[in-house]
C-alpha positions, 0 to 999 in steps of 0.5 A: 047179218055176220057168217054162222057158224057153218059158213065160217066153217065151209068159208074157212079157206077164203076167211083167212085170205086177207084180200077177201076174209069175212067181209069180201065172204058175206059180199059174196054171199049177199052177191046174184050173179048170171050165168048165160050158158050151162055149157062148157064155160058155164059149168065150171064157172057155175061150181065154183061160185057155187062153192065160193058161196055166192047168194044168188047163181042164177041158170041160164039155158033153154038146152037140153043135156045131151051124151056129146055134151059130157065130154066138157060140161062137168056139171051134169053127169050120164043121168043129165040126159034128156033134161033141161040143162038148167034145172039138172044143172040147178039140182047140182049146185044145190046139192053143192052148197045148201046154203047158196039160191039157184035160180033155173032158167030154162029159157032162151035169152032174146033181145026182147027179154034180155033186160028183164032178166039181167036187171034182178043181178049185180053181175053177169057171165057169159059162157053162151057158144053163139055170137048173136047171145053175147051181143044181145048180153052185152048190149043188156049189160052196158045199158044195164051197167051191170058188170059182164065176164064173157069168155069164148072158146075155139077148137084149142085157143080160148079167149076173156074180158071183163067189162065194167060200163063206164070203167074200160070197152065193151064186147062192141069196141072189140068186135063192132059185129060179127054175123052168127054162122060166121065163126064155127062154134064147137059144134063145128069146130070142135072143142079140147075137152077139158079148155072150157074148164080153164076158161071157166075157172077165169070167169069164176077167178074175174066174178069173187075179184068183182064182186069182193074189190080183190085184185085187178079185174080185166078191164081193158084187156084180153087175155087168151089161150092156147092149150096146144103152146099152153100159154097165155098171152094179154092185149090191152084194149081201149074204148072206142069213142064210136061204139054203137052201145057204150060211145060218145053217141050210142045208136043203140038202145036196146040189146040187138043181135048182130045182123045176118050176113049181107047176101052178095049179088050172085049169091041164090037163096035156096029153102029146102023147099026150093033145093028138093026141088031143084033135085027133082027130077027128070032136070038134072041136079045142080052139083051139092057141096057140103062144107061143113068137117068131115065128121059131120059130113059123116053123120048124114048128108044129101045124096049125091053131095061131096065134101070139100070142108071149107077150109079146104075150099080155096084150093080146090076151087078148081074142083067145083064147076064153073057154069053149074049153079053148085049150092053149098051146103053146111050145117047152119047156113053161116058156112056156106054161104062164106063159100058162095063168097068165095066161089063167085070171086072164082068166077063160078056163076050162081051159087045157091045157099041153102038157107038154115042149112042141114038143120033146117033141112032136118027140120022143115023136111026129115025130121029123122034125118041126123045133124053131126 
């Protein structure tokens, strides 16, 4: 169906571009794009795709808007605090462009539901901040043969690439498997507020190019951005013949999150209840080493805990008792497990890891405890 007079007025700047024109705008109107994660990356990507006239936008996120989100998640305002991101974001996008259809998926993407959710869309943008979700999204896109535009951010840096099954490498080709918790997310490492705006806008750019056929997408190329140096760099990446999902003999036939980080021999795995028992008198309490960042530690910590951020631990290992069976703590259990391994390698006997970290402690023992 030809563009209406209202559409021609709204998208006039696109129609003036030879690479898009009326035919490209009609392709945008017919496109169905799913945005996984309505956070820092998903916010600008969603706003620009809605403004561009992407006919159907799916917004998938199970979280609610928190005050700390507003530093970078421009899809929301203060009035949206406490609301489901998918629903509040969907209303904002519909207000921006009432001629498009917005579908709010207020749920968590899992290995069990990924294929069903992605099957209804032509193209996927991954703006999640969890490694496990990135692997699940990638696997589902490869299996369903859906193009995927993936971005990630960390502190002052970001990266972006595009995966088109059959035409280049997938996420697992670049990163075969990294357990959740090993790489800090925005909540733990921090992020420059404007950084996801840059990467999210680039994701929307890639999506528009893929839909309209304009330009050259980032297939087989990894684009990195350093905000402190204001520098872009590009790296060529190749498809791996031994890739577990897109290789010549794939072993993954259904979406699969990465395996949990292996627990090294000699590391004690402690539930919150087990640690609570160790801390109960009259027995002497083990040394507690909290490896979160100082600002996280200031929000809340266990009584008697000492703060040694994971990044400082290698040069401060001498401060940890060799035979005191110290217990390492972080937000979710990933950084503390890395700390246990460092401690073992330096000769510390029987280091313990609080499984699930402070989040598990708060959920299971003290729901009133704030966790930074």
